[in-house]
N, C-alpha and C positions, 0 to 999 in steps of 0.2 A: 506569476503569471496568475492573474486571476480567471476564474472560471465561472461563469454564469448559473446564477441557482436553477434547478430545476425540482419536481416532483414527480415519484411514482408510488404505485401501490405495492407495498408487500403480500407476499402470499397470504398473510393471514388478514388481510384488510386495511391494517393500518396504513398510513400514509408517511413516506421517507422525504426529508430535504436533502438535497445533496447540493454542495456550496464549497467554495474554497471558505478555509476557517479565517475569522476576523480576530482581532487582538484581542476582544472583550470574551471570545471562547476558550483563552489560553487556560484557565483553571481547569475548565471542563475537558480541556484535550489532554492535558499532563494527566487528570483523575483518569481519564479513558485508559491512557499510555500504560498506566500503573497497574491498572484492573487488568489489562489485557495479557500483559506480562507475565501475570500470576495465573491465568488462565489455561495456559497451554508452554509446553516444552519448545513449543517451534516458532518462537519468537527471537528475535536478537538478543533481547536483553531480560536478566530477570527482575522483578520489581524491584530490590533495593538497588539495581544499578540506577534505578532514574534518582534516588536521594541525592539531593544536593542539585537537581536541576528545578531552578525556581520557574515562578508563572513569568517573572521578567524575562526569563532564557526562553521559554517558549514564546512569549510576545516576540521576541526578537528571531526566533527561526520561524514564525508565521509571516511577520513583515519581510524577511528576507525572501520567503517562497514567493510571497505574493508580490513583490517589486521584481521578480526575477524575469528574465526571457528566455530561461531554459531549464525551468522547474514549472513544476504546479502541485499542489495540494489539494485534495478533497475530502472533505467530512461528510459525513452521513448522519444527520440527526433525525430519531425518532420520537415522538412525544418530548422533544426538547433535549433531550439526553445524547449524547455521541455514540453513535451505534459502531463504527468504524472508520477507517479512513484509507486513503491511499494516494500514492504520490508519483510519478512520473519525472524523470529528467534527463538530459540528452547533451551529449558535448559540445563545445563551440568552436574546437578546433577542425581543420578538413578532415584529418585521418579518420577520427572518431565521430563526426557529430550526425552519422549515419546511423548510431546506436542510441537508444534509450533504455533506461532501466526502470523498472517498475518493483513497488511493493506494495503490500496491503495487508490491512489487518482488521479484524470484528470481534468485537466480544461475543461469548458464546451464547448470550441471550438471544441473540440476533442471526443465528446460522439457521439455514435451511428457510429464508426469508426473500431470497434471491437479489441482496443486496450486494454480496460477490461479483454476481455474473453483471449487475446493470453498473457498478464500479469499474470493472473491466472493460464493459462497454465504450466508455467514457473516455479512459485512458487509450483504448485502440484509437479511436475518433482524435483526439489530441493528436497522437502520432501521425494518422493519417492525414492531417490538415497541416504538417508540419512537410514541407517539399526535401527536407534532408535525410530525413528518416526513413529507415527501410526495413529495420529489424529493432522487436522491442526483447529485454532480455530480464531475466529473473533468477532467483535462486530459492531453492526450496531445501529444508533439513530432511534427511533419510527418515521415511515412516511417515510423513505427513500426508497421509494418502488423500484427505478429504482436499487440501488446497490442490495436490498433482491432479487430481481429478476434475477440479474447477480450472486450472491451467491448460489442462488438456482440451477441455469442452472449447475453449476460448482461443483453440489454435495453437498454442505452445508445445514445442517438442524438445523432448533432452536431447542436450549436445554433448554436455560433459559432466564428469564428477570432480569435485574437489575433496580426495580422501581425507578422511579425518578432520572436518574442516570446523566441527563442532567439537566442545568436550563440555559434558553436563556434569551438574554438581557432585552427582554420583563417580564422575569417573567415566562413565560412558562416551565412546568416540562416534560421531555421527558423520557421515559425509555429507556434503551439499551437493545437487544437483544443480547444473545449471541449463535453462530452458529457455528457447527463442521462438519467437513469432516473426515469419517475414510480413509486411506490412506490402498489401497488393493496392495499385491504385487503378 
């Protein structure tokens, strides 16, 4: 699903552009994903787990999501660079089409600029515009207090824990907390 482009002002005064990524953004998106994975333990993959994922692979992901009727991806660009991205997807089947799943990541240099909040507002609006979606779900890794604070600010609440869901390179295990936000119309 394609999302119309929009701009907003960051806390530091710069202008951010948010839009569905295009195929020509594939290299920039891949570079961003690799960098983001190296900046924090709280992203699903380590940087080396992106090795072997090519620009052509990323183009295919972008094309698939942009042409989908139950997924959307947004990328945030600041000064022509990818600052972050988010996505939303929802079920097609009667029993699960009321549930949407979201994910978000930002490069550290863009933290505390209002990007996460603005991206979440857009994800929530997408869900509100879908007559079937009644809840949005996400997961975060234990210890990610910054993410938890953002999610709670956006109306999410913890519903459950998946114990020892993540094993870090040093062998430490961390829980994943599942959060839900109801969609009110």
